[in-house]
N, CA, C and O of each residue as an XYZ file, in Angstrom:
392
protein
N     -11.299     -2.981      9.082
C     -10.379     -2.614      8.022
C     -10.515     -3.611      6.865
O     -10.500     -4.826      7.065
N     -10.647     -3.070      5.667
C     -10.735     -3.925      4.486
C      -9.352     -4.495      4.163
O      -8.336     -3.817      4.314
N      -9.333     -5.745      3.720
C      -8.069     -6.367      3.336
C      -8.215     -7.035      1.978
O      -9.314     -7.388      1.550
N      -7.076     -7.198      1.314
C      -7.010     -7.844      0.019
C      -5.701     -8.629      0.013
O      -4.704     -8.178      0.578
N      -5.699     -9.798     -0.620
C      -4.454    -10.570     -0.676
C      -3.541     -9.998     -1.757
O      -3.982     -9.263     -2.640
N      -2.262    -10.351     -1.665
C      -1.297     -9.929     -2.674
C      -1.710    -10.471     -4.042
O      -1.548     -9.792     -5.056
N      -2.237    -11.681     -4.069
C      -2.662    -12.288     -5.329
C      -3.820    -11.504     -5.940
O      -3.847    -11.294     -7.153
N      -4.774    -11.069     -5.122
C      -5.901    -10.276     -5.630
C      -5.417     -8.961     -6.237
O      -5.917     -8.531     -7.277
N      -4.446     -8.329     -5.586
C      -3.876     -7.082     -6.106
C      -3.184     -7.358     -7.440
O      -3.352     -6.605     -8.400
N      -2.407     -8.440     -7.494
C      -1.689     -8.795     -8.717
C      -2.665     -9.043     -9.877
O      -2.422     -8.591    -10.996
N      -3.757     -9.756     -9.616
C      -4.757    -10.043    -10.654
C      -5.347     -8.737    -11.199
O      -5.493     -8.578    -12.411
N      -5.686     -7.805    -10.302
C      -6.244     -6.519    -10.739
C      -5.243     -5.752    -11.602
O      -5.615     -5.193    -12.633
N      -3.976     -5.724    -11.185
C      -2.952     -5.024    -11.970
C      -2.776     -5.676    -13.336
O      -2.631     -4.980    -14.342
N      -2.788     -7.003    -13.379
C      -2.632     -7.719    -14.647
C      -3.806     -7.483    -15.593
O      -3.664     -7.604    -16.810
N      -4.971     -7.144    -15.027
C      -6.148     -6.823    -15.842
C      -6.091     -5.385    -16.351
O      -6.942     -4.960    -17.132
N      -5.078     -4.640    -15.903
C      -4.945     -3.248    -16.324
C      -5.666     -2.256    -15.431
O      -5.808     -1.087    -15.790
N      -6.127     -2.713    -14.263
C      -6.797     -1.805    -13.320
C      -5.805     -0.725    -12.861
O      -4.619     -0.990    -12.667
N      -6.315      0.477    -12.698
C      -5.503      1.584    -12.200
C      -5.653      1.611    -10.680
O      -6.682      2.058    -10.172
N      -4.644      1.139     -9.949
C      -4.707      1.075     -8.490
C      -3.821      2.150     -7.881
O      -2.794      2.524     -8.447
N      -4.234      2.638     -6.722
C      -3.438      3.611     -5.966
C      -2.721      2.842     -4.858
O      -3.309      2.525     -3.824
N      -1.451      2.550     -5.091
C      -0.663      1.733     -4.167
C       0.269      2.611     -3.361
O       0.979      3.452     -3.911
N       0.263      2.409     -2.046
C       1.191      3.136     -1.172
C       1.996      2.120     -0.378
O       1.440      1.317      0.371
N       3.307      2.168     -0.550
C       4.228      1.273      0.141
C       4.774      2.019      1.350
O       5.450      3.036      1.196
N       4.487      1.523      2.556
C       4.888      2.237      3.773
C       6.193      1.717      4.376
O       6.529      2.044      5.515
N       6.927      0.905      3.608
C       8.230      0.440      4.102
C       9.241      1.584      4.056
O       9.014      2.608      3.411
N      10.348      1.392      4.745
C      11.411      2.390      4.742
C      12.053      2.449      3.355
O      12.003      1.479      2.599
N      12.652      3.584      3.031
C      13.238      3.818      1.716
C      14.223      2.732      1.313
O      14.226      2.293      0.163
N      15.068      2.290      2.257
C      16.063      1.267      1.920
C      15.419     -0.090      1.632
O      15.968     -0.881      0.864
N      14.267     -0.367      2.234
C      13.552     -1.609      1.942
C      12.966     -1.563      0.527
O      13.016     -2.545     -0.213
N      12.414     -0.409      0.171
C      11.799     -0.230     -1.138
C      12.855     -0.320     -2.240
O      12.551     -0.733     -3.360
N      14.091      0.065     -1.927
C      15.173      0.004     -2.915
C      15.402     -1.428     -3.398
O      15.907     -1.631     -4.502
N      15.038     -2.415     -2.589
C      15.184     -3.824     -2.983
C      14.074     -4.272     -3.937
O      14.128     -5.383     -4.465
N      13.088     -3.437     -4.160
C      12.009     -3.752     -5.094
C      10.649     -3.411     -4.531
O      10.344     -3.687     -3.371
N       9.834     -2.799     -5.383
C       8.468     -2.465     -5.001
C       7.545     -2.804     -6.161
O       7.998     -3.022     -7.284
N       6.255     -2.846     -5.882
C       5.276     -3.097     -6.925
C       5.301     -1.901     -7.879
O       5.242     -0.758     -7.426
N       5.386     -2.144     -9.198
C       5.430     -1.022    -10.146
C       4.273     -0.047     -9.933
O       3.112     -0.441     -9.830
N       4.625      1.234     -9.870
C       3.620      2.279     -9.692
C       3.322      2.644     -8.251
O       2.642      3.637     -7.995
N       3.822      1.856     -7.302
C       3.566      2.162     -5.887
C       4.332      3.415     -5.470
O       5.463      3.647     -5.898
N       3.685      4.211     -4.628
C       4.314      5.415     -4.074
C       4.854      5.045     -2.698
O       4.159      4.400     -1.913
N       6.087      5.446     -2.401
C       6.681      5.149     -1.102
C       6.439      6.307     -0.138
O       6.916      7.422     -0.349
N       5.687      6.016      0.926
C       5.520      6.946      2.051
C       5.802      6.123      3.306
O       4.918      5.414      3.785
N       7.029      6.206      3.849
C       7.346      5.412      5.042
C       6.318      5.639      6.155
O       5.803      6.744      6.324
N       6.031      4.577      6.910
C       4.995      4.625      7.947
C       5.117      5.856      8.835
O       4.113      6.501      9.140
N       6.332      6.188      9.250
C       6.533      7.331     10.142
C       6.153      8.669      9.533
O       6.006      9.657     10.251
N       5.992      8.712      8.201
C       5.657      9.975      7.525
C       4.206     10.035      7.055
O       3.775     11.057      6.520
N       3.452      8.961      7.245
C       2.077      8.906      6.735
C       1.235     10.074      7.260
O       0.548     10.737      6.484
N       1.285     10.328      8.563
C       0.474     11.417      9.124
C       0.886     12.774      8.565
O       0.043     13.652      8.381
N       2.180     12.951      8.292
C       2.665     14.242      7.797
C       2.382     14.430      6.313
O       2.319     15.561      5.830
N       2.210     13.329      5.588
C       2.024     13.427      4.131
C       0.617     13.071      3.663
O       0.360     13.054      2.459
N      -0.299     12.785      4.588
C      -1.648     12.383      4.165
C      -2.351     13.476      3.364
O      -3.259     13.180      2.588
N      -1.945     14.731      3.539
C      -2.556     15.814      2.766
C      -2.285     15.673      1.263
O      -2.963     16.299      0.449
N      -1.285     14.842      0.893
C      -0.958     14.604     -0.520
C      -1.954     13.633     -1.161
O      -1.997     13.501     -2.384
N      -2.751     12.959     -0.333
C      -3.684     11.948     -0.832
C      -5.066     12.549     -1.060
O      -5.434     13.549     -0.445
N      -5.815     11.925     -1.947
C      -7.150     12.385     -2.333
C      -8.191     11.511     -1.625
O      -8.226     10.299     -1.833
N      -9.035     12.123     -0.792
C     -10.028     11.352     -0.035
C     -11.077     10.692     -0.922
O     -11.795      9.804     -0.463
N     -11.180     11.108     -2.183
C     -12.168     10.491     -3.076
C     -11.633      9.202     -3.706
O     -12.383      8.463     -4.342
N     -10.340      8.935     -3.529
C      -9.732      7.728     -4.092
C      -9.571      6.658     -3.020
O      -9.566      6.949     -1.824
N      -9.440      5.408     -3.476
C      -9.181      4.304     -2.560
C      -7.721      3.907     -2.703
O      -7.204      3.814     -3.816
N      -7.058      3.673     -1.581
C      -5.636      3.349     -1.569
C      -5.394      1.950     -1.025
O      -6.046      1.515     -0.075
N      -4.450      1.255     -1.640
C      -4.036     -0.057     -1.151
C      -2.694      0.126     -0.464
O      -1.725      0.575     -1.076
N      -2.650     -0.228      0.820
C      -1.455     -0.041      1.637
C      -0.617     -1.318      1.640
O      -1.147     -2.421      1.765
N       0.705     -1.151      1.499
C       1.628     -2.281      1.372
C       2.812     -2.084      2.316
O       3.299     -0.967      2.491
N       3.272     -3.187      2.924
C       4.541     -3.176      3.659
C       5.199     -4.539      3.457
O       4.890     -5.235      2.491
N       6.097     -4.925      4.352
C       6.801     -6.195      4.190
C       5.889     -7.382      4.461
O       5.864     -8.341      3.690
N       5.128     -7.317      5.578
C       4.315     -8.480      5.958
C       2.834     -8.171      6.203
O       2.035     -9.094      6.356
N       2.462     -6.904      6.243
C       1.068     -6.528      6.465
C       0.807     -5.804      7.772
O      -0.277     -5.251      7.959
N       1.772     -5.795      8.681
C       1.590     -5.146      9.978
C       1.645     -3.629      9.910
O       0.729     -2.946     10.367
N       2.723     -3.105      9.339
C       2.857     -1.646      9.240
C       1.791     -1.048      8.334
O       1.261      0.028      8.610
N       1.479     -1.757      7.247
C       0.440     -1.238      6.349
C      -0.915     -1.250      7.055
O      -1.766     -0.407      6.773
N      -1.119     -2.195      7.966
C      -2.339     -2.220      8.765
C      -2.431     -1.002      9.664
O      -3.496     -0.398      9.791
N      -1.310     -0.635     10.295
C      -1.291      0.564     11.151
C      -1.531      1.818     10.313
O      -2.272      2.712     10.722
N      -0.897      1.878      9.132
C      -1.088      3.029      8.241
C      -2.555      3.108      7.801
O      -3.126      4.195      7.717
N      -3.151      1.954      7.524
C      -4.557      1.911      7.112
C      -5.459      2.467      8.208
O      -6.367      3.251      7.935
N      -5.203      2.057      9.451
C      -6.010      2.550     10.578
C      -5.868      4.061     10.735
O      -6.849      4.762     10.983
N      -4.645      4.554     10.589
C      -4.401      5.997     10.706
C      -5.176      6.753      9.636
O      -5.874      7.723      9.933
N      -5.051      6.304      8.389
C      -5.728      7.002      7.300
C      -7.247      6.881      7.408
O      -7.965      7.846      7.146
N      -7.741      5.699      7.792
C      -9.188      5.513      7.969
C      -9.736      6.471      9.015
O     -10.827      7.018      8.853
N      -8.986      6.673     10.078
C      -9.450      7.556     11.155
C      -9.528      9.019     10.706
O     -10.159      9.844     11.366
N      -8.876      9.334      9.570
C      -8.926     10.690      9.010
C      -9.827     10.761      7.778
O      -9.805     11.745      7.040
N     -10.623      9.702      7.563
C     -11.618      9.736      6.497
C     -11.176      9.239      5.137
O     -11.875      9.454      4.147
N     -10.026      8.575      5.066
C      -9.552      8.028      3.787
C     -10.080      6.614      3.582
O     -10.339      5.891      4.544
N     -10.238      6.225      2.307
C     -10.673      4.872      1.956
C      -9.423      4.045      1.678
O      -8.672      4.342      0.749
N      -9.202      3.016      2.476
C      -7.979      2.223      2.337
C      -8.260      0.724      2.429
O      -9.238      0.282      3.032
N      -7.364     -0.032      1.806
C      -7.382     -1.491      1.866
C      -5.975     -1.920      2.242
O      -5.000     -1.440      1.664
N      -5.869     -2.818      3.202
C      -4.561     -3.336      3.594
C      -4.249     -4.575      2.758
O      -5.078     -5.479      2.651
N      -3.040     -4.616      2.158
C      -2.628     -5.809      1.419
C      -2.061     -6.821      2.413
O      -0.920     -6.706      2.861
N      -2.889     -7.819      2.749
C      -2.505     -8.840      3.725
C      -1.295     -9.629      3.223
O      -1.218     -9.989      2.048
N      -0.364     -9.889      4.121
C       0.819    -10.674      3.761
C       1.959     -9.843      3.207
O       3.101    -10.300      3.161
N       1.656     -8.627      2.786
C       2.678     -7.706      2.309
C       3.539     -8.252      1.182
O       3.145     -9.165      0.456
N       4.725     -7.667      1.054
C       5.643     -8.036     -0.017
C       6.161     -9.464      0.136
O       6.618    -10.059     -0.840
N       6.097    -10.019      1.337
C       6.509    -11.424      1.513
C       5.595    -12.348      0.715
O       6.012    -13.437      0.318
N       4.353    -11.927      0.476
C       3.387    -12.729     -0.278
C       3.329    -12.358     -1.760
O       2.663    -13.029     -2.549
N       4.023    -11.300     -2.126
C       3.940    -10.782     -3.500
C       4.733    -11.677     -4.449
O       5.906    -11.963     -4.208
N       4.079    -12.122     -5.544
C       4.731    -12.962     -6.536
C       4.819    -12.272     -7.888
O       5.373    -12.827     -8.837
N       4.273    -11.061     -7.981
C       4.250    -10.329     -9.252
C       5.542     -9.584     -9.525
O       6.556     -9.791     -8.859
N       5.481     -8.710    -10.524
C       6.646     -7.931    -10.941
C       7.025     -6.927     -9.857
O       6.186     -6.477     -9.076
N       8.312     -6.590     -9.833
C       8.797     -5.522     -8.956
C       9.690     -4.611     -9.793
O      10.241     -5.009    -10.819
N       9.811     -3.372     -9.315
C      10.716     -2.437     -9.995
C      11.685     -1.864     -8.991
O      12.538     -1.052     -9.350
């Protein structure tokens, strides 16, 4: 599984890169703040909503610490999606939140 640090993601966003971010935390966790532009798909719904994703795009998976996003990454990879897990999750995030 490919991984990227929170800092690497932040640098790309600050450069104006268009990233496909998926936050797999629960809705109430996301209410406390998420990376701007991230789409919330709670981990338990990833398998049911993967049809909403485009297999030609690469997705960066985010959670609180990196564990749930790692599981989501494995699930999506096994179905042919290109994914990167954001290691350290939101606990490591120092950038803007919305």
